[in-house]
N, C-alpha and C positions, 0 to 999 in steps of 0.2 A: 713493377708495372705489369699489368696483365696484357697478354698479346691478343691480337685479333687474328684468328686462323681462317684462311680462305681456302676452300677446297672445291673441287668440281666433280660431278658425276654426269657425264654426257652433256646435256644442255642445261643442267641445274647447278647453280652456284650456291654454296653455303658459307656464310660468314658467321663464325662462332665467336661470341664475346662473353665476358663474365656474366652479363645480365640476361643473356638469352641467345637466340639464333635467328638470323635473317636468311631467308631462302629466296633466291630469284630464279624463277623457272624459265624455260626456253621461250616463253611468249612474253617475257618482260613483266611478269606480275611479281610483286614483292610480298612476302609473308613474314611477319614478325612474330616470333614466339618468345615469350619471356618466362623467366623462372616462376613468376607469380600468376601466370595465366595458363589455363588448360588448352584453350583454343588459340590459334594464331590469328593475327589481324592481317587481312589482305589489302593490298594497295595496287591499283592499276592506273590511276588518274593523276594528273598534276596536282600539287598541293604540298602542304607541310604537315607532317605527322610525327607524333612522338609517343612512344610507349615505354615507360619505365627507363628513361635515359637513353633509349635508342631513337635517333631522329632519322627520318627519311624525307627527303625533299624531291618531289617529282616535278620535272620541267617539261613543258611541251616543246618538242623539237621536230619541226616539220609535221609529219603525220604519226609520230610516235612519242612515247614518254620515256625520258631518261631519268635515272635516279641517282641521288647522292645519299649514301648511307653513312651516318656519322655516329660514332660511339667510341668511348675510350680515347678521346682526343684525336681520333683518326677519321679520315674522310675517304670513302671509296666511291668512285663514279662508275655506274653500270650503264654503258652505252648500248649494250646488246648488239643487234644486227643493224647497225646504223645504215640508213638508206641514202642520206644526203649530209653534206657538211653542216656544221652548226654555225649559227649566226655569231658574229663577233660579240654582240651584246650579251648573249647567253654564255659564251666562254668566259667573259669577264665576271658575270654573275656567279659562276661556279666557284670562284675563289680558289683557295689552296686545295689541291687534290693529292692524296698520298698514293693511291693506286687506282688504275683504270682497268675495267673488264670490258673487252670489246671483241665482237665477232668479226673476223676478217673474211667476209664473204661478198656482201653487196657493194660496199664502197671500195674503191681501188686501194691497193697497198700504199701507193704514194699519197693518196688523199688522207688515209688513216694516219700515216706517218706525219704528214703536215699538221693535221688536227692535234695529234698528241704532242707535237712540238710546241703548239700554242698553249696547251693545257699544262705542260711540264710536270707530269706526275713523277713520283719516285719510282713506281713500278708500273709496268704494263703487263696485263694478263690476257694474251690473245687466245682466241679459240675459234673453231670452225674447220673448214676443209684443210686437211694436212698440207697440201701443196701451197695453199695461200699463206698458212702460218709459216712454212719454211721460207717462202719468198719474203714475208714480212720480217722475219728474224734476220735474214741475210741483208736486208736494207738497214739494219741497225749496226752501227760500228762496234758495239760492245758484245754482240751475240746474245745468247740467252742461257738461262739456267733451267733445266728440267727439275721439277720438284713435285712431290706428292701433295704438299700444301705450302702456302706462304703464311708464315707467322710474322705479324707486324707489331712493332711497338713504335712509338714516336721517335725514339732514339735510333732506330734502324733505318729510317728513310734516307736514301742516298741524297746528298746535297749537290754533288757535282754532275752526275750523269744519271739518266733514267735507265733502269734495269728491266729487261724483258724476262718474265718468268712463265714457262709453259707448265701448267698444272694438269 
């Protein structure tokens, strides 16, 4: 089974899969590049998009758009720099999430922790101001793992506890 590799360079996240590459920039725009296309397809609005087996679902969340990237039977939620809590209905609509990418800057550490407790992902990839990330990691009973990249397969997703990975 092919892995989904998640890496970060400053504010940009790259999700590499067998069929292509998904890049989420610091402004929350998603670009899908597939092996069969020369140009990438850019997404910034709510809606459902699919390019060669890579699905992206954009959801309106207050005044911003959050994205679920789905490929290789894995689902990654990009919350970005969340400014307000998500509505209960939206959380239910997100369904199963394997990993969440969230910036820990605007919404408080406790609020982000509570939200992620509702979503129950296998992995959390926090980013943002170092002191806020440290505070967030300390609030998690299992600590964190620093890694250059997170390689995911469906069989690797923790069933019991959420793991925090700092990329």
